[in-house]
C-alpha positions in Angstrom: 25.2 0.6 -15.1 22.5 -1.7 -14.6 22.9 -2.3 -11.1 23.4 1.5 -10.9 19.6 2.0 -12.6 18.3 -0.6 -10.4 19.6 0.6 -7.3 18.4 3.8 -8.3 14.8 2.9 -9.3 14.6 1.4 -5.5 15.4 4.3 -3.9 13.5 6.7 -5.6 10.2 4.2 -5.0 11.1 4.2 -1.2 11.3 8.0 -1.1 8.3 8.5 -3.0 6.0 6.2 -1.2 7.4 7.5 2.2 5.7 10.6 1.5 3.4 10.8 4.0 0.6 12.9 2.2 -2.3 11.4 4.7 -0.3 13.2 7.9 0.7 15.9 6.1 -3.2 16.8 4.5 -5.2 16.1 7.6 -2.4 17.8 9.9 -2.7 21.4 7.5 -6.1 21.3 6.5 -8.0 19.0 9.0 -5.9 20.5 11.8 -5.5 17.2 13.1 -2.8 14.7 13.9 -4.2 11.3 12.4 -1.4 9.5 14.1 -3.0 10.1 17.4 -6.7 8.8 16.4 -8.2 5.8 15.0 -5.4 2.9 14.4 -2.9 5.5 14.1 -1.8 5.0 10.9 -1.8 7.8 7.9 -3.2 5.8 5.1 -6.5 7.0 3.5 -8.8 4.9 5.9 -8.0 6.0 9.2 -7.8 9.8 7.3 -11.2 8.9 6.6 -12.3 8.4 9.8 -10.2 11.1 11.5 -10.6 14.2 9.1 -13.4 13.2 7.1 -14.4 12.1 3.2 -13.0 14.6 1.0 -9.6 14.2 2.9 -9.4 10.4 3.1 -10.6 10.0 -0.7 -8.1 12.5 -1.7 -4.9 10.9 0.3 -6.4 7.4 -0.9 -5.9 9.2 -4.8 -2.2 10.5 -3.7 -1.2 7.0 -2.4 -2.4 5.1 -5.2 -0.6 7.7 -7.3 2.9 6.8 -5.5 3.2 3.1 -6.7 1.8 4.0 -9.9 4.2 6.7 -10.4 7.1 4.5 -8.7 6.2 2.1 -11.8 6.1 4.7 -14.4 9.6 6.0 -13.6 11.4 2.8 -13.3 10.2 2.1 -16.7 11.5 5.4 -18.0 15.0 4.8 -16.2 15.3 1.4 -17.3 12.5 0.5 -20.2 14.9 3.1 -22.4 16.7 0.3 -23.1 15.3 -2.5 -22.5 11.7 -2.2 -23.2 11.8 -3.3 -27.0 14.2 -6.2 -26.1 12.0 -8.8 -25.0 13.1 -11.5 -27.6 16.5 -11.2 -26.3 15.8 -12.3 -22.8 16.3 -8.9 -21.2 12.6 -8.3 -20.6 12.8 -9.4 -17.2 15.2 -6.8 -16.5 12.5 -4.1 -17.1 9.9 -6.2 -15.1 12.3 -6.6 -12.4 12.9 -3.0 -12.1 9.4 -1.7 -12.1 8.2 -4.5 -9.4 11.3 -3.2 -7.2 10.1 0.4 -7.4 6.5 -0.3 -6.7 7.7 -2.8 -3.7 9.9 0.1 -2.3 7.4 2.5 -2.5 4.8 0.1 -0.3 7.8 -0.4 1.9 8.3 3.9 2.0 4.5 4.3 2.9 4.7 1.7 5.6 8.1 2.9 6.8 8.4 6.6 6.1 11.7 8.1 7.6 10.0 11.2 8.0 7.6 9.8 10.2 10.3 8.0 12.7 9.7 4.8 10.1 5.6 4.5 10.7 3.4 5.2 8.6 0.2 3.2 7.0 -0.7 -0.2 5.7 0.5 -0.1 2.2 -2.8 -0.9 0.3 -3.1 2.1 -1.5 0.1 2.1 -2.6 -0.3 -1.6 -3.4 -2.7 -1.5 -6.0 -1.0 1.8 -7.2 1.5 -0.1 -8.5 -0.8 -2.9 -9.9 -2.5 -0.2 -11.7 1.0 0.5 -13.5 1.9 -3.2 -13.7 -1.7 -4.6 -14.7 -4.6 -2.9 -14.7 -6.6 -5.7 -15.0 -5.6 -7.4 -12.0 -6.0 -3.8 -10.3 -9.4 -3.3 -11.2 -10.2 -6.8 -10.4 -8.8 -6.5 -6.8 -10.1 -3.0 -6.5 -13.7 -4.1 -7.3 -13.1 -6.7 -4.3 -11.7 -4.7 -1.9 -14.6 -2.0 -2.6 -17.6 -4.8 -2.3 -16.2 -6.5 0.3 -16.0 -3.6 2.5 -19.7 -2.3 1.2 -20.9 -5.6 2.2 -18.9 -6.6 5.7 -18.0 -2.5 6.5 -15.0 -3.8 7.3 -12.0 -1.6 5.4 -9.7 -4.4 6.8 -11.2 -7.2 5.5 -12.0 -5.7 2.2 -8.4 -4.9 1.6 -7.3 -8.5 2.6 -9.9 -10.0 0.2 -8.9 -7.5 -2.9 -4.9 -8.5 -2.4 -5.7 -11.7 -2.9 -8.3 -11.3 -5.4 -5.5 -9.5 -7.8 -2.9 -12.5 -6.8 -5.9 -14.9 -8.0 -6.3 -13.4 -11.3 -3.0 -12.9 -12.1 -2.2 -16.8 -11.9 -4.4 -17.6 -14.9 -3.2 -14.2 -16.5 0.5 -15.4 -16.2 0.0 -19.1 -17.5 -2.3 -18.1 -20.2 -1.3 -14.7 -21.4 2.1 -14.7 -20.8 2.7 -11.8 -18.3 5.9 -11.4 -16.6 6.1 -14.0 -13.7 7.4 -10.5 -11.8 3.9 -9.3 -11.8 2.5 -12.3 -9.9 5.6 -12.2 -7.2 4.6 -8.7 -6.8 0.9 -9.4 -5.8 1.9 -12.4 -3.4 4.3 -10.5 -1.7 1.7 -7.7 -1.4 -0.5 -10.4 -0.1 1.7 -11.2 2.4 2.6 -7.6 3.3 -1.0 -6.8 3.5 -1.9 -9.6 5.7 1.4 -8.9 8.6 0.3 -5.2 8.3 -3.2 -6.3 9.2 -2.5 -9.0 11.8 -4.0 -6.5 14.7 -6.9 -6.1 12.8 -7.3 -9.9 12.3 -6.9 -10.2 16.3 -9.9 -7.9 16.3 -11.9 -9.3 13.9 -11.8 -12.9 15.4 -12.7 -10.8 18.7 -15.4 -8.8 17.5 -14.0 -5.6 18.4 -13.1 -4.5 14.4 -14.0 -1.1 14.1 -16.4 -0.7 10.9 -16.1 1.4 8.5 -17.9 4.9 8.5 -17.4 5.0 12.2 -15.7 8.4 13.9 -11.9 7.4 15.4 -11.4 8.0 18.7 -8.1 8.3 20.3 -5.4 5.9 19.8 -5.4 3.6 22.7 -2.0 3.6 24.5 -1.1 1.5 27.2 -1.5 2.2 30.5 1.9 3.6 32.1 4.2 1.8 34.2 4.0 2.0 38.0 7.5 1.5 39.4 7.9 -0.7 42.3 7.7 1.6 46.0 5.9 4.0 43.8 2.9 5.4 45.8 
């Protein structure tokens, strides 16, 4: 029964995270396919550049909600039996279920089956999961993200710094305040995922070619067509 519940929260979290709200809203209301512009991602930053501030902010809120809702649903599925049994050593099950659901939501956002397993970079959904798991860490990391983006004008740099900040604050919270170690692991895995998903941004940052926040998105740069031997 426990395995069934854990599998259920992962599946629900993944499907919830895979809802491509950035693509759907920009397509329906701004009449633009966000995948064909800017970074080609469906997250809030690219929607902001492509469809405008209003839709970018709405997508950010909805992507955050996906991560938070996945954690809440996991708590409802598993927590009814294990929420109040921390002293018996079963508290880890609730925390594990919540973390698995949040990570599944992040994975669904990045690799949505509705978009041929493409999507966003997972930042907003990661922070949404963190809002439900540990609001203090989410607030701390979110402030770093906003301040970092504001100072540098690079969303990618702010996102990476915010994720690292959330992990940094969870270390003392876990050690001193007895927070579940699963929350710390969630943040650590999130940092790794966000680093990996921003590897192209990191290369552009190092080469001085990264697009700054607020710059209008152009069409996605596609590789030139291959010319077969003998073609004229």
